[in-house]
TIRODREN-859370 format. One record per residue (C-alpha): residue number from 1; chain; x, y, z. Coordinates in Angstrom, 3 decimals, always signed. Layout:
BEGIN
<atom><k>NUM</k><c>A</c><x>X</x><y>Y</y><z>Z</z></atom>
...
***
This chain:
BEGIN
<atom><k>1</k><c>A</c><x>+6.165</x><y>+24.488</y><z>+8.599</z></atom>
<atom><k>2</k><c>A</c><x>+2.902</x><y>+26.064</y><z>+8.230</z></atom>
<atom><k>3</k><c>A</c><x>+2.246</x><y>+29.804</y><z>+8.908</z></atom>
<atom><k>4</k><c>A</c><x>+0.085</x><y>+28.898</y><z>+11.821</z></atom>
<atom><k>5</k><c>A</c><x>+3.073</x><y>+27.342</y><z>+13.468</z></atom>
<atom><k>6</k><c>A</c><x>+5.035</x><y>+30.735</y><z>+13.777</z></atom>
<atom><k>7</k><c>A</c><x>+4.691</x><y>+32.585</y><z>+16.886</z></atom>
<atom><k>8</k><c>A</c><x>+2.490</x><y>+35.775</y><z>+16.693</z></atom>
<atom><k>9</k><c>A</c><x>+5.850</x><y>+37.828</y><z>+17.060</z></atom>
<atom><k>10</k><c>A</c><x>+6.885</x><y>+36.181</y><z>+13.791</z></atom>
<atom><k>11</k><c>A</c><x>+4.120</x><y>+37.986</y><z>+11.840</z></atom>
<atom><k>12</k><c>A</c><x>+6.618</x><y>+39.835</y><z>+9.855</z></atom>
<atom><k>13</k><c>A</c><x>+7.693</x><y>+36.549</y><z>+8.407</z></atom>
<atom><k>14</k><c>A</c><x>+4.304</x><y>+35.719</y><z>+7.245</z></atom>
<atom><k>15</k><c>A</c><x>+2.697</x><y>+39.047</y><z>+6.601</z></atom>
<atom><k>16</k><c>A</c><x>+0.695</x><y>+39.125</y><z>+3.275</z></atom>
<atom><k>17</k><c>A</c><x>-0.638</x><y>+35.703</y><z>+2.988</z></atom>
<atom><k>18</k><c>A</c><x>+0.702</x><y>+32.824</y><z>+0.630</z></atom>
<atom><k>19</k><c>A</c><x>+4.198</x><y>+33.190</y><z>-0.036</z></atom>
<atom><k>20</k><c>A</c><x>+6.400</x><y>+31.305</y><z>-2.572</z></atom>
<atom><k>21</k><c>A</c><x>+8.981</x><y>+28.974</y><z>-0.494</z></atom>
<atom><k>22</k><c>A</c><x>+12.684</x><y>+29.252</y><z>-1.032</z></atom>
<atom><k>23</k><c>A</c><x>+14.109</x><y>+26.213</y><z>-2.426</z></atom>
<atom><k>24</k><c>A</c><x>+17.055</x><y>+24.235</y><z>-1.351</z></atom>
<atom><k>25</k><c>A</c><x>+18.151</x><y>+20.703</y><z>-1.238</z></atom>
<atom><k>26</k><c>A</c><x>+20.911</x><y>+18.395</y><z>-1.002</z></atom>
<atom><k>27</k><c>A</c><x>+21.559</x><y>+16.407</y><z>-3.977</z></atom>
<atom><k>28</k><c>A</c><x>+21.778</x><y>+12.671</y><z>-3.023</z></atom>
<atom><k>29</k><c>A</c><x>+24.639</x><y>+12.122</y><z>-5.879</z></atom>
<atom><k>30</k><c>A</c><x>+26.390</x><y>+15.605</y><z>-5.871</z></atom>
<atom><k>31</k><c>A</c><x>+26.544</x><y>+16.372</y><z>-2.121</z></atom>
<atom><k>32</k><c>A</c><x>+28.446</x><y>+13.304</y><z>-1.077</z></atom>
<atom><k>33</k><c>A</c><x>+30.683</x><y>+13.479</y><z>-4.242</z></atom>
<atom><k>34</k><c>A</c><x>+31.489</x><y>+17.305</y><z>-3.357</z></atom>
<atom><k>35</k><c>A</c><x>+32.257</x><y>+16.405</y><z>+0.130</z></atom>
<atom><k>36</k><c>A</c><x>+34.575</x><y>+13.551</y><z>-0.688</z></atom>
<atom><k>37</k><c>A</c><x>+36.435</x><y>+15.503</y><z>-3.227</z></atom>
<atom><k>38</k><c>A</c><x>+36.608</x><y>+18.576</y><z>-1.145</z></atom>
<atom><k>39</k><c>A</c><x>+37.980</x><y>+16.428</y><z>+1.850</z></atom>
<atom><k>40</k><c>A</c><x>+40.338</x><y>+14.063</y><z>+0.144</z></atom>
<atom><k>41</k><c>A</c><x>+41.506</x><y>+16.044</y><z>-3.034</z></atom>
<atom><k>42</k><c>A</c><x>+40.733</x><y>+19.988</y><z>-3.018</z></atom>
<atom><k>43</k><c>A</c><x>+41.643</x><y>+20.967</y><z>+0.428</z></atom>
<atom><k>44</k><c>A</c><x>+44.856</x><y>+18.681</y><z>+0.881</z></atom>
<atom><k>45</k><c>A</c><x>+46.083</x><y>+19.440</y><z>-2.486</z></atom>
<atom><k>46</k><c>A</c><x>+45.805</x><y>+23.290</y><z>-2.188</z></atom>
<atom><k>47</k><c>A</c><x>+46.396</x><y>+24.029</y><z>+1.400</z></atom>
<atom><k>48</k><c>A</c><x>+49.645</x><y>+23.651</y><z>+3.727</z></atom>
<atom><k>49</k><c>A</c><x>+49.098</x><y>+22.702</y><z>+7.358</z></atom>
<atom><k>50</k><c>A</c><x>+45.292</x><y>+23.015</y><z>+8.549</z></atom>
<atom><k>51</k><c>A</c><x>+44.656</x><y>+23.192</y><z>+12.509</z></atom>
<atom><k>52</k><c>A</c><x>+41.284</x><y>+22.496</y><z>+13.769</z></atom>
<atom><k>53</k><c>A</c><x>+40.179</x><y>+23.191</y><z>+17.249</z></atom>
<atom><k>54</k><c>A</c><x>+36.826</x><y>+22.831</y><z>+19.179</z></atom>
<atom><k>55</k><c>A</c><x>+35.372</x><y>+20.208</y><z>+16.953</z></atom>
<atom><k>56</k><c>A</c><x>+33.766</x><y>+18.580</y><z>+20.101</z></atom>
<atom><k>57</k><c>A</c><x>+31.525</x><y>+21.558</y><z>+20.314</z></atom>
<atom><k>58</k><c>A</c><x>+29.722</x><y>+20.689</y><z>+17.082</z></atom>
<atom><k>59</k><c>A</c><x>+26.616</x><y>+18.444</y><z>+17.800</z></atom>
<atom><k>60</k><c>A</c><x>+25.783</x><y>+15.602</y><z>+15.599</z></atom>
<atom><k>61</k><c>A</c><x>+22.152</x><y>+16.171</y><z>+16.183</z></atom>
<atom><k>62</k><c>A</c><x>+19.815</x><y>+18.901</y><z>+16.610</z></atom>
<atom><k>63</k><c>A</c><x>+19.439</x><y>+22.581</y><z>+14.956</z></atom>
<atom><k>64</k><c>A</c><x>+22.657</x><y>+24.352</y><z>+14.868</z></atom>
<atom><k>65</k><c>A</c><x>+23.844</x><y>+27.656</y><z>+13.307</z></atom>
<atom><k>66</k><c>A</c><x>+27.393</x><y>+27.901</y><z>+12.693</z></atom>
<atom><k>67</k><c>A</c><x>+28.458</x><y>+31.598</y><z>+12.680</z></atom>
<atom><k>68</k><c>A</c><x>+32.028</x><y>+31.776</y><z>+11.129</z></atom>
<atom><k>69</k><c>A</c><x>+34.136</x><y>+34.688</y><z>+10.301</z></atom>
<atom><k>70</k><c>A</c><x>+34.169</x><y>+35.259</y><z>+6.639</z></atom>
<atom><k>71</k><c>A</c><x>+37.757</x><y>+35.719</y><z>+5.230</z></atom>
<atom><k>72</k><c>A</c><x>+37.666</x><y>+34.218</y><z>+1.741</z></atom>
<atom><k>73</k><c>A</c><x>+35.840</x><y>+32.145</y><z>-0.700</z></atom>
<atom><k>74</k><c>A</c><x>+37.399</x><y>+29.067</y><z>+0.746</z></atom>
<atom><k>75</k><c>A</c><x>+35.576</x><y>+29.530</y><z>+3.915</z></atom>
<atom><k>76</k><c>A</c><x>+32.684</x><y>+27.562</y><z>+2.410</z></atom>
<atom><k>77</k><c>A</c><x>+34.936</x><y>+24.526</y><z>+1.603</z></atom>
<atom><k>78</k><c>A</c><x>+36.746</x><y>+24.352</y><z>+4.760</z></atom>
<atom><k>79</k><c>A</c><x>+33.676</x><y>+24.544</y><z>+7.125</z></atom>
<atom><k>80</k><c>A</c><x>+32.292</x><y>+21.363</y><z>+5.542</z></atom>
<atom><k>81</k><c>A</c><x>+36.100</x><y>+20.024</y><z>+5.782</z></atom>
<atom><k>82</k><c>A</c><x>+35.902</x><y>+20.669</y><z>+9.496</z></atom>
<atom><k>83</k><c>A</c><x>+32.327</x><y>+19.886</y><z>+10.524</z></atom>
<atom><k>84</k><c>A</c><x>+30.635</x><y>+18.109</y><z>+7.740</z></atom>
<atom><k>85</k><c>A</c><x>+29.515</x><y>+14.584</y><z>+7.200</z></atom>
<atom><k>86</k><c>A</c><x>+32.801</x><y>+12.978</y><z>+7.711</z></atom>
<atom><k>87</k><c>A</c><x>+33.179</x><y>+14.382</y><z>+11.158</z></atom>
<atom><k>88</k><c>A</c><x>+29.460</x><y>+14.644</y><z>+12.351</z></atom>
<atom><k>89</k><c>A</c><x>+27.623</x><y>+12.818</y><z>+9.720</z></atom>
<atom><k>90</k><c>A</c><x>+25.833</x><y>+15.950</y><z>+8.736</z></atom>
<atom><k>91</k><c>A</c><x>+25.479</x><y>+18.144</y><z>+5.468</z></atom>
<atom><k>92</k><c>A</c><x>+25.741</x><y>+21.914</y><z>+5.843</z></atom>
<atom><k>93</k><c>A</c><x>+22.939</x><y>+23.993</y><z>+4.788</z></atom>
<atom><k>94</k><c>A</c><x>+24.351</x><y>+27.623</y><z>+3.590</z></atom>
<atom><k>95</k><c>A</c><x>+22.558</x><y>+31.011</y><z>+3.601</z></atom>
<atom><k>96</k><c>A</c><x>+24.318</x><y>+32.753</y><z>+0.826</z></atom>
<atom><k>97</k><c>A</c><x>+24.076</x><y>+36.363</y><z>-0.785</z></atom>
<atom><k>98</k><c>A</c><x>+21.967</x><y>+36.334</y><z>-4.015</z></atom>
<atom><k>99</k><c>A</c><x>+24.928</x><y>+37.384</y><z>-5.878</z></atom>
<atom><k>100</k><c>A</c><x>+26.540</x><y>+33.931</y><z>-5.264</z></atom>
<atom><k>101</k><c>A</c><x>+23.636</x><y>+31.938</y><z>-6.901</z></atom>
<atom><k>102</k><c>A</c><x>+24.141</x><y>+32.848</y><z>-10.389</z></atom>
<atom><k>103</k><c>A</c><x>+25.448</x><y>+30.775</y><z>-13.363</z></atom>
<atom><k>104</k><c>A</c><x>+27.044</x><y>+27.602</y><z>-12.991</z></atom>
<atom><k>105</k><c>A</c><x>+28.318</x><y>+28.531</y><z>-9.664</z></atom>
<atom><k>106</k><c>A</c><x>+24.682</x><y>+28.973</y><z>-8.400</z></atom>
<atom><k>107</k><c>A</c><x>+23.557</x><y>+25.832</y><z>-9.979</z></atom>
<atom><k>108</k><c>A</c><x>+26.184</x><y>+23.946</y><z>-7.781</z></atom>
<atom><k>109</k><c>A</c><x>+25.260</x><y>+26.044</y><z>-4.721</z></atom>
<atom><k>110</k><c>A</c><x>+21.485</x><y>+25.285</y><z>-4.921</z></atom>
<atom><k>111</k><c>A</c><x>+22.099</x><y>+21.628</y><z>-5.139</z></atom>
<atom><k>112</k><c>A</c><x>+24.553</x><y>+21.571</y><z>-2.342</z></atom>
<atom><k>113</k><c>A</c><x>+22.170</x><y>+22.815</y><z>+0.292</z></atom>
<atom><k>114</k><c>A</c><x>+22.731</x><y>+26.572</y><z>-0.304</z></atom>
<atom><k>115</k><c>A</c><x>+19.692</x><y>+29.127</y><z>-0.623</z></atom>
<atom><k>116</k><c>A</c><x>+19.911</x><y>+32.845</y><z>-1.513</z></atom>
<atom><k>117</k><c>A</c><x>+18.908</x><y>+35.912</y><z>+0.390</z></atom>
<atom><k>118</k><c>A</c><x>+19.320</x><y>+39.555</y><z>-0.480</z></atom>
<atom><k>119</k><c>A</c><x>+21.105</x><y>+40.923</y><z>+2.275</z></atom>
<atom><k>120</k><c>A</c><x>+19.937</x><y>+44.416</y><z>+1.414</z></atom>
<atom><k>121</k><c>A</c><x>+16.212</x><y>+43.304</y><z>+1.210</z></atom>
<atom><k>122</k><c>A</c><x>+15.806</x><y>+39.829</y><z>+2.618</z></atom>
<atom><k>123</k><c>A</c><x>+12.651</x><y>+38.214</y><z>+1.409</z></atom>
<atom><k>124</k><c>A</c><x>+10.036</x><y>+36.621</y><z>+3.575</z></atom>
<atom><k>125</k><c>A</c><x>+10.456</x><y>+33.310</y><z>+1.818</z></atom>
<atom><k>126</k><c>A</c><x>+14.251</x><y>+33.120</y><z>+2.461</z></atom>
<atom><k>127</k><c>A</c><x>+13.806</x><y>+34.006</y><z>+5.939</z></atom>
<atom><k>128</k><c>A</c><x>+11.166</x><y>+31.583</y><z>+6.666</z></atom>
<atom><k>129</k><c>A</c><x>+13.065</x><y>+28.684</y><z>+4.945</z></atom>
<atom><k>130</k><c>A</c><x>+16.067</x><y>+29.477</y><z>+7.329</z></atom>
<atom><k>131</k><c>A</c><x>+13.554</x><y>+28.629</y><z>+10.170</z></atom>
<atom><k>132</k><c>A</c><x>+11.927</x><y>+25.709</y><z>+8.415</z></atom>
<atom><k>133</k><c>A</c><x>+15.564</x><y>+24.147</y><z>+8.243</z></atom>
<atom><k>134</k><c>A</c><x>+16.213</x><y>+24.787</y><z>+11.856</z></atom>
<atom><k>135</k><c>A</c><x>+12.831</x><y>+23.236</y><z>+12.585</z></atom>
<atom><k>136</k><c>A</c><x>+13.801</x><y>+20.181</y><z>+10.822</z></atom>
<atom><k>137</k><c>A</c><x>+17.229</x><y>+19.996</y><z>+13.049</z></atom>
<atom><k>138</k><c>A</c><x>+19.416</x><y>+21.100</y><z>+10.224</z></atom>
<atom><k>139</k><c>A</c><x>+22.852</x><y>+22.701</y><z>+10.441</z></atom>
<atom><k>140</k><c>A</c><x>+22.758</x><y>+25.979</y><z>+9.129</z></atom>
<atom><k>141</k><c>A</c><x>+25.740</x><y>+28.187</y><z>+8.030</z></atom>
<atom><k>142</k><c>A</c><x>+25.143</x><y>+32.178</y><z>+8.200</z></atom>
<atom><k>143</k><c>A</c><x>+28.231</x><y>+34.520</y><z>+8.030</z></atom>
<atom><k>144</k><c>A</c><x>+27.228</x><y>+37.060</y><z>+10.619</z></atom>
<atom><k>145</k><c>A</c><x>+29.512</x><y>+39.791</y><z>+9.409</z></atom>
<atom><k>146</k><c>A</c><x>+27.889</x><y>+39.748</y><z>+6.084</z></atom>
<atom><k>147</k><c>A</c><x>+30.526</x><y>+39.711</y><z>+3.025</z></atom>
<atom><k>148</k><c>A</c><x>+34.114</x><y>+38.807</y><z>+2.978</z></atom>
<atom><k>149</k><c>A</c><x>+36.225</x><y>+40.924</y><z>+5.538</z></atom>
<atom><k>150</k><c>A</c><x>+40.102</x><y>+40.454</y><z>+5.054</z></atom>
<atom><k>151</k><c>A</c><x>+41.268</x><y>+42.087</y><z>+8.215</z></atom>
<atom><k>152</k><c>A</c><x>+41.969</x><y>+39.868</y><z>+11.074</z></atom>
<atom><k>153</k><c>A</c><x>+39.374</x><y>+41.492</y><z>+13.340</z></atom>
<atom><k>154</k><c>A</c><x>+35.632</x><y>+41.043</y><z>+14.076</z></atom>
<atom><k>155</k><c>A</c><x>+33.453</x><y>+43.648</y><z>+12.283</z></atom>
<atom><k>156</k><c>A</c><x>+29.954</x><y>+44.650</y><z>+13.284</z></atom>
<atom><k>157</k><c>A</c><x>+27.563</x><y>+41.506</y><z>+13.233</z></atom>
<atom><k>158</k><c>A</c><x>+24.324</x><y>+41.841</y><z>+11.139</z></atom>
<atom><k>159</k><c>A</c><x>+21.358</x><y>+41.284</y><z>+13.210</z></atom>
<atom><k>160</k><c>A</c><x>+19.541</x><y>+38.616</y><z>+10.855</z></atom>
<atom><k>161</k><c>A</c><x>+21.348</x><y>+35.489</y><z>+12.302</z></atom>
<atom><k>162</k><c>A</c><x>+20.104</x><y>+36.259</y><z>+15.804</z></atom>
<atom><k>163</k><c>A</c><x>+16.562</x><y>+37.170</y><z>+14.648</z></atom>
<atom><k>164</k><c>A</c><x>+16.368</x><y>+33.988</y><z>+12.720</z></atom>
<atom><k>165</k><c>A</c><x>+17.669</x><y>+32.048</y><z>+15.830</z></atom>
<atom><k>166</k><c>A</c><x>+15.005</x><y>+33.368</y><z>+18.270</z></atom>
<atom><k>167</k><c>A</c><x>+12.244</x><y>+32.995</y><z>+15.911</z></atom>
<atom><k>168</k><c>A</c><x>+12.909</x><y>+29.356</y><z>+15.269</z></atom>
<atom><k>169</k><c>A</c><x>+13.261</x><y>+28.762</y><z>+19.022</z></atom>
<atom><k>170</k><c>A</c><x>+10.072</x><y>+30.689</y><z>+19.931</z></atom>
<atom><k>171</k><c>A</c><x>+8.203</x><y>+28.624</y><z>+17.027</z></atom>
<atom><k>172</k><c>A</c><x>+8.566</x><y>+25.377</y><z>+18.848</z></atom>
<atom><k>173</k><c>A</c><x>+9.064</x><y>+24.931</y><z>+22.730</z></atom>
<atom><k>174</k><c>A</c><x>+12.357</x><y>+23.172</y><z>+23.519</z></atom>
<atom><k>175</k><c>A</c><x>+13.684</x><y>+23.079</y><z>+20.045</z></atom>
<atom><k>176</k><c>A</c><x>+17.114</x><y>+23.769</y><z>+21.203</z></atom>
<atom><k>177</k><c>A</c><x>+18.767</x><y>+25.884</y><z>+18.627</z></atom>
<atom><k>178</k><c>A</c><x>+22.572</x><y>+26.354</y><z>+19.200</z></atom>
<atom><k>179</k><c>A</c><x>+24.662</x><y>+28.913</y><z>+17.855</z></atom>
<atom><k>180</k><c>A</c><x>+28.631</x><y>+28.189</y><z>+17.387</z></atom>
<atom><k>181</k><c>A</c><x>+30.948</x><y>+30.999</y><z>+16.871</z></atom>
<atom><k>182</k><c>A</c><x>+33.969</x><y>+29.983</y><z>+14.556</z></atom>
<atom><k>183</k><c>A</c><x>+37.108</x><y>+31.719</y><z>+13.582</z></atom>
<atom><k>184</k><c>A</c><x>+38.331</x><y>+31.057</y><z>+10.286</z></atom>
<atom><k>185</k><c>A</c><x>+42.032</x><y>+32.363</y><z>+9.783</z></atom>
<atom><k>186</k><c>A</c><x>+44.653</x><y>+31.952</y><z>+6.712</z></atom>
<atom><k>187</k><c>A</c><x>+48.170</x><y>+32.560</y><z>+6.669</z></atom>
<atom><k>188</k><c>A</c><x>+47.666</x><y>+35.379</y><z>+4.010</z></atom>
<atom><k>189</k><c>A</c><x>+44.645</x><y>+37.934</y><z>+3.373</z></atom>
<atom><k>190</k><c>A</c><x>+44.233</x><y>+36.094</y><z>+0.132</z></atom>
<atom><k>191</k><c>A</c><x>+45.055</x><y>+32.522</y><z>+0.700</z></atom>
<atom><k>192</k><c>A</c><x>+47.311</x><y>+31.122</y><z>-2.171</z></atom>
<atom><k>193</k><c>A</c><x>+48.497</x><y>+27.651</y><z>-2.807</z></atom>
<atom><k>194</k><c>A</c><x>+50.049</x><y>+25.989</y><z>+0.338</z></atom>
<atom><k>195</k><c>A</c><x>+48.775</x><y>+28.738</y><z>+2.617</z></atom>
<atom><k>196</k><c>A</c><x>+48.090</x><y>+27.736</y><z>+6.126</z></atom>
<atom><k>197</k><c>A</c><x>+44.467</x><y>+27.615</y><z>+7.593</z></atom>
<atom><k>198</k><c>A</c><x>+43.100</x><y>+27.421</y><z>+11.051</z></atom>
<atom><k>199</k><c>A</c><x>+39.453</x><y>+26.590</y><z>+12.156</z></atom>
<atom><k>200</k><c>A</c><x>+38.677</x><y>+27.477</y><z>+15.802</z></atom>
<atom><k>201</k><c>A</c><x>+35.273</x><y>+26.531</y><z>+16.850</z></atom>
<atom><k>202</k><c>A</c><x>+33.934</x><y>+27.980</y><z>+20.166</z></atom>
<atom><k>203</k><c>A</c><x>+31.372</x><y>+26.843</y><z>+22.727</z></atom>
<atom><k>204</k><c>A</c><x>+27.786</x><y>+26.968</y><z>+21.457</z></atom>
<atom><k>205</k><c>A</c><x>+25.443</x><y>+29.523</y><z>+22.637</z></atom>
<atom><k>206</k><c>A</c><x>+22.077</x><y>+28.154</y><z>+23.779</z></atom>
<atom><k>207</k><c>A</c><x>+19.315</x><y>+30.271</y><z>+22.025</z></atom>
<atom><k>208</k><c>A</c><x>+16.607</x><y>+29.199</y><z>+24.594</z></atom>
<atom><k>209</k><c>A</c><x>+18.328</x><y>+31.253</y><z>+27.227</z></atom>
<atom><k>210</k><c>A</c><x>+17.811</x><y>+34.406</y><z>+25.461</z></atom>
<atom><k>211</k><c>A</c><x>+14.007</x><y>+33.965</y><z>+25.306</z></atom>
<atom><k>212</k><c>A</c><x>+13.554</x><y>+33.450</y><z>+29.033</z></atom>
<atom><k>213</k><c>A</c><x>+10.091</x><y>+31.719</y><z>+28.534</z></atom>
<atom><k>214</k><c>A</c><x>+8.654</x><y>+34.894</y><z>+26.591</z></atom>
<atom><k>215</k><c>A</c><x>+7.867</x><y>+35.046</y><z>+23.037</z></atom>
<atom><k>216</k><c>A</c><x>+6.411</x><y>+38.558</y><z>+22.741</z></atom>
<atom><k>217</k><c>A</c><x>+7.904</x><y>+40.762</y><z>+20.077</z></atom>
<atom><k>218</k><c>A</c><x>+9.834</x><y>+42.906</y><z>+22.595</z></atom>
<atom><k>219</k><c>A</c><x>+11.059</x><y>+39.909</y><z>+24.278</z></atom>
<atom><k>220</k><c>A</c><x>+12.259</x><y>+38.331</y><z>+21.147</z></atom>
<atom><k>221</k><c>A</c><x>+13.687</x><y>+41.610</y><z>+20.037</z></atom>
<atom><k>222</k><c>A</c><x>+15.627</x><y>+42.004</y><z>+23.252</z></atom>
<atom><k>223</k><c>A</c><x>+16.951</x><y>+38.400</y><z>+23.084</z></atom>
<atom><k>224</k><c>A</c><x>+18.308</x><y>+38.863</y><z>+19.629</z></atom>
<atom><k>225</k><c>A</c><x>+19.995</x><y>+41.945</y><z>+20.330</z></atom>
<atom><k>226</k><c>A</c><x>+21.582</x><y>+40.184</y><z>+23.377</z></atom>
<atom><k>227</k><c>A</c><x>+22.462</x><y>+37.093</y><z>+21.340</z></atom>
<atom><k>228</k><c>A</c><x>+24.314</x><y>+39.253</y><z>+18.757</z></atom>
<atom><k>229</k><c>A</c><x>+26.160</x><y>+41.035</y><z>+21.264</z></atom>
<atom><k>230</k><c>A</c><x>+27.275</x><y>+37.700</y><z>+22.994</z></atom>
<atom><k>231</k><c>A</c><x>+28.122</x><y>+36.258</y><z>+19.648</z></atom>
<atom><k>232</k><c>A</c><x>+30.434</x><y>+39.190</y><z>+18.728</z></atom>
<atom><k>233</k><c>A</c><x>+32.241</x><y>+38.829</y><z>+22.208</z></atom>
<atom><k>234</k><c>A</c><x>+32.652</x><y>+35.102</y><z>+21.606</z></atom>
<atom><k>235</k><c>A</c><x>+33.999</x><y>+35.668</y><z>+18.035</z></atom>
<atom><k>236</k><c>A</c><x>+36.470</x><y>+38.410</y><z>+19.548</z></atom>
<atom><k>237</k><c>A</c><x>+37.571</x><y>+36.072</y><z>+22.268</z></atom>
<atom><k>238</k><c>A</c><x>+38.506</x><y>+33.299</y><z>+19.518</z></atom>
<atom><k>239</k><c>A</c><x>+40.391</x><y>+35.715</y><z>+17.374</z></atom>
<atom><k>240</k><c>A</c><x>+42.175</x><y>+37.245</y><z>+20.567</z></atom>
<atom><k>241</k><c>A</c><x>+43.048</x><y>+33.767</y><z>+21.797</z></atom>
<atom><k>242</k><c>A</c><x>+44.598</x><y>+32.681</y><z>+18.333</z></atom>
<atom><k>243</k><c>A</c><x>+46.473</x><y>+35.858</y><z>+18.082</z></atom>
<atom><k>244</k><c>A</c><x>+48.012</x><y>+35.476</y><z>+21.473</z></atom>
<atom><k>245</k><c>A</c><x>+48.937</x><y>+31.915</y><z>+20.836</z></atom>
<atom><k>246</k><c>A</c><x>+50.760</x><y>+32.888</y><z>+17.698</z></atom>
<atom><k>247</k><c>A</c><x>+52.534</x><y>+35.728</y><z>+19.465</z></atom>
<atom><k>248</k><c>A</c><x>+53.565</x><y>+33.186</y><z>+22.052</z></atom>
<atom><k>249</k><c>A</c><x>+55.298</x><y>+30.987</y><z>+19.631</z></atom>
<atom><k>250</k><c>A</c><x>+59.188</x><y>+31.315</y><z>+19.417</z></atom>
<atom><k>251</k><c>A</c><x>+60.453</x><y>+32.851</y><z>+16.471</z></atom>
<atom><k>252</k><c>A</c><x>+62.723</x><y>+30.448</y><z>+14.421</z></atom>
<atom><k>253</k><c>A</c><x>+65.281</x><y>+31.442</y><z>+11.709</z></atom>
<atom><k>254</k><c>A</c><x>+64.673</x><y>+29.464</y><z>+8.423</z></atom>
***
């Protein structure tokens, strides 16, 4: 994507002229191997029962942002398990914090489609790379709460996800970016061996409805704010529904 393809309201992403692009790729060798091992070996061997709902909401084509709760480092393994190539034929691209792409772990993350963003000072290159991936029709994972939160409730959402989504939608008419809320839950705050896990995928939010045919800075700002608000409401609904379902289960003495 050239700078000229961004709307005028995206000036903040390209201000200052030429910018070194962020780098990410899915290794043609390592990525399929990682997906296979994760699905067939790591997840079944480590976890107990895994419940997945709402998989029909995940599209097999087109730009998507998965917006999951962030409860443990296992999240980035369970998300591909529930929505990745074995289910949709797609590889996930992760926006991760800069601290996570250091050393050996960082070497793997960068070759499995992940790219870093400094959540305290996000660079233009990393933000623009996220838009580029959406323009290419990729499935992007962004944790809207930021870091890991152990409590079983929704915390305040960071505004970056919604801003990225509306910027991408405004950059190309009819792009059709969708944002999917995802509730990740484990049987323990720190999931151990044989812990249970639940992955609940909500109905998508169509980003184009938040632009209302306008791409002025004011319209994009307002659209992003409303999208953030609606996403938080959707995540809260998923959590509440799961908690209510668990509370309704009969208690059985072991």
